[in-house]
C-alpha positions, 0 to 999 in steps of 0.5 A: 086271206086272213093270216096269209102272206100275200106278195105283190109284184110287177114291172117297175112303174106299174103301181105296186107301191102306190097301191099300198100307199093309197090303202095306207092313207098316204094319198088322201085324194085317192078314189075307190073302196077299201073293204075289210070283212065286208065293211067299207072303210074310209081311210084318208090319212095314216092315222085312220089307217092305223085305227083300222089296224093297218101298219105300213113299212114304207120302201124309203126307210130314211125319208118315211120310216125313220127319224134319223136324228133321234135315238134308237130307243125313241125310234123303236118305241115311238109307234106305240108311245100312247101305251107308255104315257104317264099322264101327259108325260112319256114313261121313259122306263117303259119306253126303254124296256119296250125298246130293249125287248124289240132289240132282243126279239129282232136281233138288232145290232146297235152300239146303244139305245141312245145312239142315233138310228142313223148310226145303224147298218141298212139291215138293222135300220130296216129291223127298226122299221119293222119293230115300229110296225110290230109295236102297233099290233096291226091286223094288216102289215103292209111292207114295201121293198123290205130288203132294198139297199141292204146286204145279202146276209141281212136280207134273210134276217129281215124276211125271217122276222116278217115270217115269224111275226106272221106265224106267231100273231096271225097277222095278214102280211102284204109285201111288195118286192121287185125281186120275184124270187124273194116273194116266192120264198116268203109268200103264200100267193103273189098278185101281179100288177100290170098296167095299173091293174091286178092281172092275176094272182098265182100261188107262189109255187107257180113257174117264173114264166107264168109270172112273167106272162102276167107282168106284160099282159097289160103292157101297151 
């Protein structure tokens, strides 16, 4: 539904991550239809997904989410670079201003904008990934395993940033997590994938037992 936070959960290897990657254009040979507000969208690449208003925060931030050899400033601003172009050139002043704003809004702790993003902790790297997605001003924000590999204290900060972005901008968020309790405290509803299919969608307040039954319902 428009403006909600929808969770996706299931047993490992049942297709949750592949679902979001396919919708986001990372698997160009994927078959099926993507229907948005009654209109069928043909998304066969990441750039087409962005044009349709879809932004993805991938599960593997070090391979897909970040450019580890580049600076914090460039990583923070690269997603919306076209908005900071002066003719064929990057407006570095505008890029820096945008990066500083994102650092403040998401409380990103870094030693300096010009340091490589690889110097950040896992939690702060994840916030940079979120900032890159926020910069695209998406209608749909897909987030895959947003707290994987970060410490307990940073997890709540990352999830709070997601919820705040959803609330302030009315952006529909679809979130995958291997931690059911994380989804139950963040999402409005949770869809359970079992055997490569959506086995059911339950309110986040439903019991853990009901979610567990759905997770194994299509296991053969």
